C-alpha angles and dihedrals in degrees: 000000000000120000094017115142136201135191123244110244091220108042098019093229119147119233143154111296091237091064101043099090095051093041094050092050090054094039095052091050099047111018135062130184115248106240091218105045100016091228120140110252130180105262093234091054099048096103091048091046093051093046097045104028098042098035113129113245134171125241108245091218103046103010092233111156116234142147115286095240090057096049099090093050091046094050094048102039115010109035112104090203096056118119117272131179124239109238091217106044102012091233114151113238135162112279090236089060098038098094093052092044093050091046091057096035093050092047096062121092133236132191116256103230091208104051103014095237123138106241130191106247094233088057098047096101092051091044092053090054091052101030107143098224121098091226091055091049092054092047092049091051096049102036116006115211116255113260115267098354118140114227090227088051093216144071086217088081089072118107091214127049119249094228127055090234091057092242118130102199103024 
């Protein structure tokens, strides 16, 4: 039967049925499944794998303790203290502080250079689409403004700090 596949009894990998016998012979001689992560590892490297791959390390951002082989995934997708970008000013803040930062950042106002109105930053994209001036209409048709980007490009342009302590990225 062409295209049929089977799973190796040792490493649990799927492969063409025609290759299983040769693969299993090699696999049983040279590979073992790690009891912790269930990954196939060369038998001679198991101690090294268990020491290095399963060593407990701390995340530099949140100090959570986890196994070394999980650290990269944690730092890029799970860590609440990883860097994240504000959708209004593009400042980089900790993910755990992003919602508060964006609430304050998006609540400030900026002057529309086309009609002279003060507009709440979180409404700038919608305002530009509906701005009453003819010049703004032409600009919106030829090069629409990026969604949620402050014309000043920075929260630093504010006259008052976003946080009571005066710290921007606390």
